[in-house]
VEXVOPA-867175 format. One record per residue (C-alpha): x, y, z; residue in three letters; residue number from 1. Coordinates in steps of 0.02 Angstrom, whole numbers, plus 50000, padded with zeros to 5 digits. Example, Ala and Ser with C-alpha at 12.3 -4.5 7.8 and 13.67 -1.06 7.14 Angstrom:
<sites>
+-------+-------+-------+------+--------+
!     u !     v !     w ! roba ! vexkol !
+-------+-------+-------+------+--------+
! 50615 ! 49775 ! 50390 !  ALA !      1 !
! 50684 ! 49947 ! 50357 !  SER !      2 !
+-------+-------+-------+------+--------+
</sites>
This chain:
<sites>
+-------+-------+-------+------+--------+
!     u !     v !     w ! roba ! vexkol !
+-------+-------+-------+------+--------+
! 51992 ! 53459 ! 57303 !  MET !      1 !
! 52050 ! 53604 ! 57330 !  ALA !      2 !
! 52117 ! 53696 ! 57164 !  ARG !      3 !
! 52292 ! 53742 ! 57224 !  GLN !      4 !
! 52316 ! 53548 ! 57245 !  ASN !      5 !
! 52262 ! 53505 ! 57058 !  MET !      6 !
! 52419 ! 53469 ! 56990 !  PHE !      7 !
! 52475 ! 53356 ! 57145 !  GLU !      8 !
! 52304 ! 53253 ! 57113 !  PHE !      9 !
! 52348 ! 53235 ! 56934 !  TYR !     10 !
! 52526 ! 53167 ! 57013 !  ALA !     11 !
! 52435 ! 53056 ! 57117 !  ALA !     12 !
! 52316 ! 52990 ! 56980 !  VAL !     13 !
! 52468 ! 52953 ! 56867 !  CYS !     14 !
! 52544 ! 52845 ! 57029 !  ARG !     15 !
! 52387 ! 52747 ! 57052 !  GLU !     16 !
! 52374 ! 52694 ! 56876 !  HIS !     17 !
! 52572 ! 52671 ! 56840 !  GLU !     18 !
! 52567 ! 52808 ! 56714 !  ILE !     19 !
! 52710 ! 52925 ! 56686 !  GLN !     20 !
! 52699 ! 53074 ! 56752 !  ILE !     21 !
! 52691 ! 53205 ! 56583 !  ASN !     22 !
! 52787 ! 53378 ! 56660 !  PRO !     23 !
! 52702 ! 53482 ! 56514 !  TYR !     24 !
! 52535 ! 53444 ! 56606 !  ILE !     25 !
! 52611 ! 53485 ! 56775 !  ILE !     26 !
! 52675 ! 53661 ! 56721 !  GLN !     27 !
! 52501 ! 53705 ! 56645 !  VAL !     28 !
! 52411 ! 53635 ! 56795 !  LEU !     29 !
! 52518 ! 53744 ! 56903 !  LYS !     30 !
! 52500 ! 53893 ! 56797 !  ASP !     31 !
! 52321 ! 53879 ! 56815 !  THR !     32 !
! 52290 ! 53888 ! 56977 !  THR !     33 !
! 52352 ! 54048 ! 56985 !  GLU !     34 !
! 52188 ! 54098 ! 56940 !  THR !     35 !
! 52023 ! 54122 ! 57031 !  ASP !     36 !
! 51898 ! 54117 ! 56879 !  ARG !     37 !
! 51843 ! 53985 ! 56756 !  SER !     38 !
! 51973 ! 53952 ! 56627 !  VAL !     39 !
! 52021 ! 53867 ! 56455 !  THR !     40 !
! 52159 ! 53735 ! 56498 !  LEU !     41 !
! 52284 ! 53752 ! 56337 !  LYS !     42 !
! 52367 ! 53596 ! 56309 !  LEU !     43 !
! 52423 ! 53620 ! 56113 !  THR !     44 !
! 52549 ! 53503 ! 56062 !  GLY !     45 !
! 52620 ! 53631 ! 55944 !  ASN !     46 !
! 52685 ! 53746 ! 56060 !  ASN !     47 !
! 52851 ! 53818 ! 56005 !  ARG !     48 !
! 52899 ! 53910 ! 56144 !  LEU !     49 !
! 52916 ! 53779 ! 56275 !  THR !     50 !
! 52960 ! 53608 ! 56275 !  ASN !     51 !
! 52822 ! 53506 ! 56245 !  VAL !     52 !
! 52782 ! 53339 ! 56270 !  GLN !     53 !
! 52627 ! 53279 ! 56168 !  ARG !     54 !
! 52480 ! 53216 ! 56263 !  LEU !     55 !
! 52447 ! 53023 ! 56248 !  SER !     56 !
! 52299 ! 52924 ! 56289 !  ASP !     57 !
! 52368 ! 52867 ! 56467 !  ASP !     58 !
! 52388 ! 53072 ! 56480 !  ASP !     59 !
! 52221 ! 53102 ! 56428 !  VAL !     60 !
! 52162 ! 52967 ! 56558 !  ARG !     61 !
! 52236 ! 53049 ! 56709 !  ALA !     62 !
! 52178 ! 53216 ! 56662 !  LEU !     63 !
! 52005 ! 53185 ! 56616 !  SER !     64 !
! 52023 ! 53100 ! 56817 !  GLU !     65 !
! 52070 ! 53248 ! 56868 !  CYS !     66 !
! 51968 ! 53362 ! 56788 !  LEU !     67 !
! 51799 ! 53259 ! 56837 !  ARG !     68 !
! 51863 ! 53308 ! 57025 !  ASN !     69 !
! 51869 ! 53485 ! 56997 !  ASN !     70 !
! 51753 ! 53600 ! 56886 !  HIS !     71 !
! 51872 ! 53752 ! 56895 !  SER !     72 !
! 51915 ! 53713 ! 56688 !  VAL !     73 !
! 51748 ! 53765 ! 56652 !  SER !     74 !
! 51782 ! 53883 ! 56490 !  ALA !     75 !
! 51864 ! 53740 ! 56381 !  GLY !     76 !
! 51981 ! 53620 ! 56353 !  LEU !     77 !
! 52103 ! 53631 ! 56223 !  ASP !     78 !
! 52208 ! 53484 ! 56174 !  VAL !     79 !
! 52244 ! 53515 ! 55983 !  ARG !     80 !
! 52400 ! 53444 ! 55892 !  TYR !     81 !
! 52420 ! 53294 ! 56005 !  ASN !     82 !
! 52425 ! 53094 ! 55994 !  ASN !     83 !
! 52261 ! 53057 ! 56054 !  ILE !     84 !
! 52175 ! 52913 ! 55983 !  THR !     85 !
! 51971 ! 52840 ! 55994 !  ASP !     86 !
! 52037 ! 52771 ! 56162 !  GLU !     87 !
! 52090 ! 52953 ! 56226 !  GLY !     88 !
! 51914 ! 53016 ! 56168 !  VAL !     89 !
! 51833 ! 52888 ! 56275 !  GLY !     90 !
! 51916 ! 52939 ! 56415 !  HIS !     91 !
! 51866 ! 53134 ! 56374 !  LEU !     92 !
! 51684 ! 53113 ! 56349 !  VAL !     93 !
! 51680 ! 53071 ! 56535 !  GLY !     94 !
! 51678 ! 53262 ! 56558 !  LEU !     95 !
! 51536 ! 53283 ! 56451 !  LEU !     96 !
! 51405 ! 53146 ! 56527 !  GLN !     97 !
! 51443 ! 53179 ! 56713 !  GLU !     98 !
! 51288 ! 53282 ! 56791 !  ASP !     99 !
! 51333 ! 53464 ! 56811 !  GLY !    100 !
! 51452 ! 53464 ! 56680 !  SER !    101 !
! 51521 ! 53644 ! 56654 !  ALA !    102 !
! 51641 ! 53616 ! 56498 !  LEU !    103 !
! 51602 ! 53741 ! 56358 !  ARG !    104 !
! 51713 ! 53731 ! 56219 !  SER !    105 !
! 51826 ! 53557 ! 56160 !  LEU !    106 !
! 51972 ! 53580 ! 56051 !  ASP !    107 !
! 52029 ! 53430 ! 55982 !  LEU !    108 !
! 52082 ! 53468 ! 55806 !  MET !    109 !
! 52235 ! 53373 ! 55725 !  PHE !    110 !
! 52252 ! 53218 ! 55826 !  ASN !    111 !
! 52218 ! 53028 ! 55783 !  ASN !    112 !
! 52042 ! 53012 ! 55820 !  ILE !    113 !
! 51940 ! 52907 ! 55672 !  GLN !    114 !
! 51768 ! 52843 ! 55670 !  ARG !    115 !
! 51742 ! 52757 ! 55821 !  ASP !    116 !
! 51780 ! 52925 ! 55915 !  GLY !    117 !
! 51678 ! 53011 ! 55825 !  ALA !    118 !
! 51538 ! 52876 ! 55875 !  GLU !    119 !
! 51576 ! 52915 ! 56055 !  VAL !    120 !
! 51576 ! 53099 ! 56038 !  LEU !    121 !
! 51412 ! 53099 ! 55948 !  ALA !    122 !
! 51332 ! 52993 ! 56104 !  LYS !    123 !
! 51389 ! 53102 ! 56229 !  SER !    124 !
! 51317 ! 53251 ! 56156 !  LEU !    125 !
! 51161 ! 53187 ! 56157 !  GLN !    126 !
! 51123 ! 53216 ! 56338 !  CYS !    127 !
! 51246 ! 53353 ! 56347 !  ASN !    128 !
! 51170 ! 53541 ! 56370 !  SER !    129 !
! 51338 ! 53627 ! 56408 !  THR !    130 !
! 51455 ! 53610 ! 56262 !  LEU !    131 !
! 51461 ! 53765 ! 56141 !  LEU !    132 !
! 51612 ! 53728 ! 56044 !  SER !    133 !
! 51665 ! 53567 ! 55967 !  LEU !    134 !
! 51818 ! 53584 ! 55860 !  ARG !    135 !
! 51879 ! 53406 ! 55745 !  LEU !    136 !
! 51945 ! 53481 ! 55601 !  SER !    137 !
! 52095 ! 53368 ! 55537 !  GLY !    138 !
! 52042 ! 53199 ! 55612 !  ASN !    139 !
! 52022 ! 53056 ! 55494 !  LYS !    140 !
! 51840 ! 53023 ! 55568 !  ILE !    141 !
! 51762 ! 52977 ! 55397 !  GLY !    142 !
! 51586 ! 52986 ! 55310 !  ASN !    143 !
! 51522 ! 52856 ! 55454 !  ARG !    144 !
! 51604 ! 52961 ! 55591 !  GLY !    145 !
! 51520 ! 53119 ! 55513 !  ALA !    146 !
! 51351 ! 53049 ! 55496 !  MET !    147 !
! 51358 ! 53010 ! 55677 !  HIS !    148 !
! 51383 ! 53200 ! 55721 !  LEU !    149 !
! 51241 ! 53237 ! 55596 !  ALA !    150 !
! 51130 ! 53130 ! 55678 !  GLY !    151 !
! 51151 ! 53210 ! 55874 !  VAL !    152 !
! 51112 ! 53385 ! 55774 !  LEU !    153 !
! 50955 ! 53325 ! 55769 !  GLN !    154 !
! 50956 ! 53305 ! 55955 !  VAL !    155 !
! 51057 ! 53437 ! 56024 !  ASN !    156 !
! 51010 ! 53608 ! 56054 !  SER !    157 !
! 51168 ! 53697 ! 56131 !  THR !    158 !
! 51295 ! 53675 ! 56009 !  LEU !    159 !
! 51351 ! 53845 ! 55927 !  LYS !    160 !
! 51512 ! 53791 ! 55841 !  GLU !    161 !
! 51563 ! 53643 ! 55744 !  LEU !    162 !
! 51720 ! 53622 ! 55627 !  GLN !    163 !
! 51735 ! 53475 ! 55524 !  LEU !    164 !
! 51869 ! 53538 ! 55390 !  ALA !    165 !
! 51975 ! 53416 ! 55318 !  ASP !    166 !
! 51894 ! 53268 ! 55408 !  CYS !    167 !
! 51877 ! 53160 ! 55250 !  ASP !    168 !
! 51695 ! 53190 ! 55237 !  LEU !    169 !
! 51604 ! 53130 ! 55072 !  ASP !    170 !
! 51461 ! 53185 ! 54977 !  THR !    171 !
! 51328 ! 53097 ! 55096 !  GLN !    172 !
! 51383 ! 53170 ! 55247 !  SER !    173 !
! 51395 ! 53339 ! 55184 !  VAL !    174 !
! 51213 ! 53331 ! 55126 !  ILE !    175 !
! 51171 ! 53253 ! 55287 !  ALA !    176 !
! 51232 ! 53418 ! 55377 !  PHE !    177 !
! 51150 ! 53531 ! 55256 !  ALA !    178 !
! 50994 ! 53438 ! 55295 !  ILE !    179 !
! 50993 ! 53435 ! 55471 !  VAL !    180 !
! 51035 ! 53639 ! 55479 !  LEU !    181 !
! 50873 ! 53668 ! 55411 !  LYS !    182 !
! 50784 ! 53619 ! 55579 !  SER !    183 !
! 50948 ! 53642 ! 55692 !  ASN !    184 !
! 50926 ! 53842 ! 55770 !  ARG !    185 !
! 51070 ! 53821 ! 55882 !  ALA !    186 !
! 51216 ! 53813 ! 55771 !  LEU !    187 !
! 51303 ! 53982 ! 55728 !  VAL !    188 !
! 51468 ! 53926 ! 55646 !  SER !    189 !
! 51497 ! 53762 ! 55522 !  VAL !    190 !
! 51662 ! 53719 ! 55438 !  ASP !    191 !
! 51653 ! 53582 ! 55328 !  ILE !    192 !
! 51797 ! 53634 ! 55214 !  SER !    193 !
! 51886 ! 53509 ! 55110 !  ARG !    194 !
! 51769 ! 53373 ! 55083 !  PRO !    195 !
! 51822 ! 53218 ! 54966 !  LEU !    196 !
! 51671 ! 53251 ! 54833 !  LEU !    197 !
! 51708 ! 53142 ! 54675 !  PHE !    198 !
! 51555 ! 53212 ! 54582 !  SER !    199 !
! 51537 ! 53362 ! 54463 !  HIS !    200 !
! 51333 ! 53374 ! 54478 !  GLN !    201 !
! 51350 ! 53523 ! 54642 !  GLU !    202 !
! 51238 ! 53436 ! 54728 !  GLU !    203 !
! 51312 ! 53497 ! 54884 !  CYS !    204 !
! 51298 ! 53675 ! 54819 !  ALA !    205 !
! 51109 ! 53648 ! 54795 !  VAL !    206 !
! 51060 ! 53578 ! 54965 !  HIS !    207 !
! 51158 ! 53694 ! 55062 !  PHE !    208 !
! 51073 ! 53824 ! 54943 !  SER !    209 !
! 50887 ! 53749 ! 55006 !  GLU !    210 !
! 50966 ! 53754 ! 55177 !  MET !    211 !
! 51008 ! 53945 ! 55177 !  LEU !    212 !
! 50835 ! 53978 ! 55125 !  VAL !    213 !
! 50745 ! 53915 ! 55274 !  VAL !    214 !
! 50899 ! 53928 ! 55399 !  ASN !    215 !
! 50884 ! 54097 ! 55509 !  SER !    216 !
! 51028 ! 54065 ! 55645 !  SER !    217 !
! 51178 ! 54021 ! 55536 !  LEU !    218 !
! 51301 ! 54172 ! 55557 !  VAL !    219 !
! 51462 ! 54100 ! 55491 !  GLU !    220 !
! 51468 ! 53945 ! 55327 !  LEU !    221 !
! 51667 ! 53870 ! 55274 !  HIS !    222 !
! 51643 ! 53793 ! 55108 !  LEU !    223 !
! 51818 ! 53802 ! 55047 !  GLY !    224 !
! 51892 ! 53685 ! 54944 !  LYS !    225 !
! 51735 ! 53597 ! 54895 !  MET !    226 !
! 51770 ! 53611 ! 54699 !  GLY !    227 !
! 51630 ! 53722 ! 54673 !  MET !    228 !
! 51607 ! 53794 ! 54508 !  THR !    229 !
! 51489 ! 53929 ! 54427 !  ASN !    230 !
! 51354 ! 53812 ! 54445 !  THR !    231 !
! 51360 ! 53791 ! 54611 !  GLY !    232 !
! 51396 ! 53997 ! 54635 !  MET !    233 !
! 51237 ! 54019 ! 54555 !  GLU !    234 !
! 51135 ! 53886 ! 54655 !  ARG !    235 !
! 51207 ! 53963 ! 54811 !  LEU !    236 !
! 51156 ! 54131 ! 54782 !  THR !    237 !
! 51005 ! 54072 ! 54743 !  GLU !    238 !
! 50988 ! 54035 ! 54924 !  GLY !    239 !
! 51069 ! 54177 ! 54988 !  LEU !    240 !
! 50933 ! 54314 ! 54922 !  ARG !    241 !
! 50827 ! 54249 ! 55029 !  LEU !    242 !
! 50938 ! 54227 ! 55178 !  ASN !    243 !
! 50945 ! 54360 ! 55331 !  HIS !    244 !
! 51049 ! 54301 ! 55455 !  SER !    245 !
! 51240 ! 54244 ! 55366 !  LEU !    246 !
! 51367 ! 54365 ! 55373 !  ARG !    247 !
! 51535 ! 54255 ! 55338 !  TYR !    248 !
! 51530 ! 54164 ! 55200 !  LEU !    249 !
! 51719 ! 54080 ! 55151 !  ASP !    250 !
! 51712 ! 53993 ! 54977 !  LEU !    251 !
! 51914 ! 54000 ! 54975 !  ARG !    252 !
! 52015 ! 53883 ! 54852 !  CYS !    253 !
! 51855 ! 53831 ! 54737 !  ASN !    254 !
! 51837 ! 53863 ! 54532 !  ARG !    255 !
! 51730 ! 54006 ! 54552 !  VAL !    256 !
! 51771 ! 54122 ! 54392 !  THR !    257 !
! 51704 ! 54299 ! 54323 !  ARG !    258 !
! 51537 ! 54219 ! 54282 !  ASP !    259 !
! 51491 ! 54153 ! 54461 !  GLY !    260 !
! 51563 ! 54326 ! 54539 !  VAL !    261 !
! 51461 ! 54410 ! 54423 !  ARG !    262 !
! 51309 ! 54317 ! 54503 !  LEU !    263 !
! 51377 ! 54346 ! 54677 !  LEU !    264 !
! 51400 ! 54533 ! 54638 !  ALA !    265 !
! 51224 ! 54553 ! 54599 !  GLU !    266 !
! 51190 ! 54469 ! 54762 !  LEU !    267 !
! 51277 ! 54585 ! 54864 !  LEU !    268 !
! 51184 ! 54732 ! 54780 !  LYS !    269 !
! 51049 ! 54656 ! 54881 !  GLN !    270 !
! 51095 ! 54585 ! 55015 !  ASN !    271 !
! 51089 ! 54673 ! 55187 !  GLN !    272 !
! 51180 ! 54541 ! 55312 !  THR !    273 !
! 51335 ! 54477 ! 55218 !  LEU !    274 !
! 51481 ! 54568 ! 55257 !  GLU !    275 !
! 51627 ! 54457 ! 55238 !  ILE !    276 !
! 51676 ! 54359 ! 55074 !  VAL !    277 !
! 51841 ! 54261 ! 55055 !  ASP !    278 !
! 51868 ! 54222 ! 54874 !  LEU !    279 !
! 52042 ! 54192 ! 54867 !  SER !    280 !
! 52127 ! 54054 ! 54760 !  SER !    281 !
! 51975 ! 54053 ! 54644 !  ASN !    282 !
! 51973 ! 54125 ! 54456 !  ARG !    283 !
! 51909 ! 54270 ! 54444 !  ILE !    284 !
! 52001 ! 54397 ! 54345 !  GLU !    285 !
! 52007 ! 54576 ! 54290 !  ASP !    286 !
! 51822 ! 54569 ! 54241 !  GLU !    287 !
! 51786 ! 54478 ! 54418 !  GLY !    288 !
! 51846 ! 54620 ! 54488 !  ALA !    289 !
! 51759 ! 54743 ! 54413 !  GLY !    290 !
! 51596 ! 54670 ! 54481 !  TYR !    291 !
! 51644 ! 54665 ! 54639 !  LEU !    292 !
! 51712 ! 54825 ! 54632 !  SER !    293 !
! 51545 ! 54885 ! 54577 !  GLU !    294 !
! 51452 ! 54783 ! 54707 !  ALA !    295 !
! 51578 ! 54876 ! 54837 !  ILE !    296 !
! 51534 ! 55038 ! 54803 !  ALA !    297 !
! 51328 ! 55006 ! 54775 !  TRP !    298 !
! 51254 ! 55118 ! 54920 !  PRO !    299 !
! 51153 ! 54950 ! 54982 !  GLY !    300 !
! 51294 ! 54837 ! 54997 !  CYS !    301 !
! 51342 ! 54785 ! 55174 !  ALA !    302 !
! 51519 ! 54690 ! 55119 !  LEU !    303 !
! 51652 ! 54743 ! 55255 !  ARG !    304 !
! 51774 ! 54655 ! 55188 !  GLU !    305 !
! 51829 ! 54556 ! 55030 !  TRP !    306 !
! 51978 ! 54426 ! 55030 !  VAL !    307 !
! 52057 ! 54370 ! 54891 !  GLN !    308 !
! 52231 ! 54390 ! 54805 !  HIS !    309 !
! 52296 ! 54481 ! 54632 !  THR !    310 !
! 52400 ! 54338 ! 54567 !  GLN !    311 !
! 52302 ! 54176 ! 54609 !  THR !    312 !
! 52140 ! 54251 ! 54534 !  ASN !    313 !
! 52237 ! 54330 ! 54391 !  ARG !    314 !
! 52180 ! 54518 ! 54423 !  ILE !    315 !
! 52297 ! 54639 ! 54343 !  ARG !    316 !
! 52222 ! 54812 ! 54379 !  THR !    317 !
! 52216 ! 54853 ! 54555 !  THR !    318 !
! 52155 ! 55026 ! 54536 !  SER !    319 !
! 51974 ! 54999 ! 54524 !  VAL !    320 !
! 51970 ! 54914 ! 54689 !  LEU !    321 !
! 52056 ! 55063 ! 54762 !  HIS !    322 !
! 51914 ! 55171 ! 54681 !  GLN !    323 !
! 51773 ! 55062 ! 54768 !  ALA !    324 !
! 51825 ! 55077 ! 54933 !  VAL !    325 !
! 51847 ! 55250 ! 54928 !  CYS !    326 !
! 51681 ! 55255 ! 54824 !  GLN !    327 !
! 51602 ! 55170 ! 54969 !  GLN !    328 !
! 51665 ! 55263 ! 55114 !  GLN !    329 !
! 51543 ! 55406 ! 55030 !  GLN !    330 !
! 51399 ! 55302 ! 55087 !  HIS !    331 !
! 51332 ! 55262 ! 55268 !  GLN !    332 !
! 51367 ! 55074 ! 55251 !  VAL !    333 !
! 51406 ! 54967 ! 55389 !  GLY !    334 !
! 51522 ! 55003 ! 55518 !  GLY !    335 !
! 51555 ! 55171 ! 55471 !  SER !    336 !
! 51473 ! 55316 ! 55369 !  ALA !    337 !
! 51540 ! 55505 ! 55313 !  VAL !    338 !
! 51403 ! 55634 ! 55301 !  SER !    339 !
! 51411 ! 55815 ! 55262 !  GLY !    340 !
! 51542 ! 55893 ! 55144 !  SER !    341 !
! 51710 ! 56004 ! 55191 !  GLY !    342 !
! 51770 ! 56025 ! 55370 !  SER !    343 !
! 51584 ! 55996 ! 55419 !  ASP !    344 !
! 51619 ! 55803 ! 55387 !  SER !    345 !
! 51557 ! 55698 ! 55535 !  GLN !    346 !
! 51620 ! 55511 ! 55562 !  HIS !    347 !
! 51510 ! 55378 ! 55634 !  TYR !    348 !
! 51581 ! 55221 ! 55683 !  SER !    349 !
! 51505 ! 55037 ! 55773 !  GLU !    350 !
! 51602 ! 54949 ! 55904 !  PRO !    351 !
! 51705 ! 54804 ! 55838 !  PRO !    352 !
! 51590 ! 54660 ! 55774 !  LEU !    353 !
! 51586 ! 54489 ! 55896 !  HIS !    354 !
! 51466 ! 54342 ! 55846 !  LEU !    355 !
! 51422 ! 54194 ! 55954 !  GLY !    356 !
! 51537 ! 54248 ! 56102 !  GLU !    357 !
! 51452 ! 54165 ! 56241 !  PRO !    358 !
! 51493 ! 54200 ! 56427 !  PRO !    359 !
! 51670 ! 54120 ! 56478 !  GLY !    360 !
! 51759 ! 54191 ! 56349 !  GLY !    361 !
! 51740 ! 54049 ! 56222 !  VAL !    362 !
! 51738 ! 54128 ! 56041 !  CYS !    363 !
! 51641 ! 54087 ! 55894 !  LEU !    364 !
! 51675 ! 54188 ! 55756 !  SER !    365 !
! 51805 ! 54181 ! 55604 !  GLY !    366 !
! 51781 ! 54349 ! 55605 !  LEU !    367 !
! 51877 ! 54390 ! 55740 !  GLN !    368 !
! 52019 ! 54253 ! 55702 !  ARG !    369 !
! 52023 ! 54337 ! 55529 !  ALA !    370 !
! 52095 ! 54487 ! 55601 !  ASP !    371 !
! 52213 ! 54413 ! 55728 !  ARG !    372 !
! 52276 ! 54300 ! 55576 !  GLN !    373 !
! 52281 ! 54428 ! 55443 !  ARG !    374 !
! 52468 ! 54442 ! 55371 !  PRO !    375 !
! 52536 ! 54628 ! 55362 !  PRO !    376 !
! 52536 ! 54724 ! 55201 !  ALA !    377 !
! 52707 ! 54737 ! 55121 !  SER !    378 !
! 52726 ! 54789 ! 54948 !  GLY !    379 !
! 52612 ! 54795 ! 54794 !  ALA !    380 !
! 52652 ! 54605 ! 54731 !  ASP !    381 !
! 52594 ! 54529 ! 54903 !  ARG !    382 !
! 52445 ! 54548 ! 55008 !  CYS !    383 !
! 52374 ! 54726 ! 55010 !  GLN !    384 !
! 52255 ! 54794 ! 55128 !  ARG !    385 !
! 52144 ! 54940 ! 55082 !  VAL !    386 !
! 52063 ! 55038 ! 55221 !  ARG !    387 !
! 51973 ! 55203 ! 55234 !  GLY !    388 !
! 52060 ! 55348 ! 55337 !  GLY !    389 !
! 51981 ! 55457 ! 55457 !  ARG !    390 !
! 51939 ! 55586 ! 55337 !  SER !    391 !
! 51827 ! 55569 ! 55181 !  GLY !    392 !
! 51950 ! 55523 ! 55007 !  VAL !    393 !
! 51900 ! 55577 ! 54848 !  SER !    394 !
! 51964 ! 55490 ! 54673 !  ARG !    395 !
! 52067 ! 55658 ! 54663 !  GLY !    396 !
! 52165 ! 55608 ! 54826 !  ALA !    397 !
! 52202 ! 55428 ! 54790 !  LEU !    398 !
! 52387 ! 55446 ! 54785 !  PRO !    399 !
! 52397 ! 55550 ! 54942 !  GLN !    400 !
! 52283 ! 55409 ! 55032 !  PHE !    401 !
! 52402 ! 55279 ! 54973 !  GLU !    402 !
! 52563 ! 55359 ! 55031 !  GLU !    403 !
! 52472 ! 55389 ! 55174 !  LYS !    404 !
! 52401 ! 55213 ! 55200 !  LEU !    405 !
! 52581 ! 55132 ! 55185 !  LEU !    406 !
! 52647 ! 55240 ! 55334 !  GLN !    407 !
! 52502 ! 55206 ! 55460 !  HIS !    408 !
! 52459 ! 55022 ! 55465 !  LYS !    409 !
! 52359 ! 55009 ! 55624 !  ARG !    410 !
! 52204 ! 55116 ! 55573 !  LEU !    411 !
! 52061 ! 55065 ! 55651 !  ARG !    412 !
! 51925 ! 55087 ! 55503 !  TYR !    413 !
! 51830 ! 54931 ! 55472 !  LYS !    414 !
! 51793 ! 54947 ! 55288 !  HIS !    415 !
! 51918 ! 54814 ! 55232 !  ILE !    416 !
! 51965 ! 54763 ! 55048 !  LEU !    417 !
! 52099 ! 54612 ! 55085 !  HIS !    418 !
! 52211 ! 54542 ! 54944 !  LEU !    419 !
! 52285 ! 54386 ! 54996 !  ARG !    420 !
! 52423 ! 54285 ! 54919 !  HIS !    421 !
! 52365 ! 54101 ! 54947 !  VAL !    422 !
! 52388 ! 53998 ! 54787 !  ASN !    423 !
! 52471 ! 53980 ! 54597 !  ARG !    424 !
! 52372 ! 54047 ! 54449 !  PRO !    425 !
! 52251 ! 53963 ! 54348 !  ALA !    426 !
! 52357 ! 53947 ! 54194 !  ASP !    427 !
! 52479 ! 53838 ! 54287 !  ARG !    428 !
! 52346 ! 53712 ! 54335 !  LEU !    429 !
! 52357 ! 53527 ! 54279 !  HIS !    430 !
! 52250 ! 53514 ! 54139 !  PRO !    431 !
! 52146 ! 53373 ! 54230 !  ALA !    432 !
! 52105 ! 53495 ! 54375 !  ALA !    433 !
! 52021 ! 53631 ! 54265 !  THR !    434 !
! 51904 ! 53512 ! 54174 !  ARG !    435 !
+-------+-------+-------+------+--------+
</sites>
């Protein structure tokens, strides 16, 4: 089938199976045929710029049959925010099971996929050697569906990114993923945020700490909304001390206080790989901010970005944060360093950070997504972004530096201290949530 006739072939399949033609699919297929290279077919159901008719299982049936006869869409298939159920997944897995499959990325986030759909996907991944990214966040696959996916990771050696946030995982399946990651050497990015955990014994943190000791391939780990306390942070830092690969750690919306941050700050002084830590919507307070500021200014700290918010973490003083960033500029850390003094100072910078991006343009890194989704700075009571300027900044020049920062919003220097407004203060939480 010629590429120029792909949308005509889709219409023919719809007529053959008596399926109503989806005009949104027709328009996207017409736009796709204008290029001569492999592309990602984007059929997202939350596109507000065009009139979108969300995909149903029948639409997926016709689309998958069309794509099986055309291998031009080899970079990926993006069908998030649609009405795809387990039946629709049964049609899509044909793209993964056929010989010569070229699909590298499959995005099914926020559909209506449940346990049976996850089981079908897991079986298809046993014999697939091309898929690099699978995103299932927002689908209620539950514990049994997650166990099927954890089991297939023992066999599959090509998948690099797996997103299972808000999938109703429980303690058993979360621990299963931690155990599998001890032997899996392919996964680079894992997101299991917001599981349904009812235990207060921090079993998940213990198992992930043991995993980090032996895993040497994982670069990005998302553990947000897990109810982690200082005890869990203590266990996690024990594993991070012996880990030399993790660069992005997401701990947002947990219950970490200043004591847990003190343990993390001591780790950051010694860890040479961890570059981004998300601590937004925790309870670190002024003392916790002081611990982190001391770690940021430490000569051996590799931290490039720290995400948190002054109000949700009950931080009342931000001047110490500015001082830490200015001190960090004077050391050769991460992406930039300043050497010499006065007018003889020289600046060195590294190229932008890109993790796990395979050929074909499939982005696997939250480091890049964070740069695109970060809100703009606007005022002292909202998010603030502190970056180093083009020239060295001393403590005495802080007022001038802040004034220049407000005038120039697009600075290229990569040392970032990002304070985001995400949640409400801890003193407004229900007493049952603080136990």
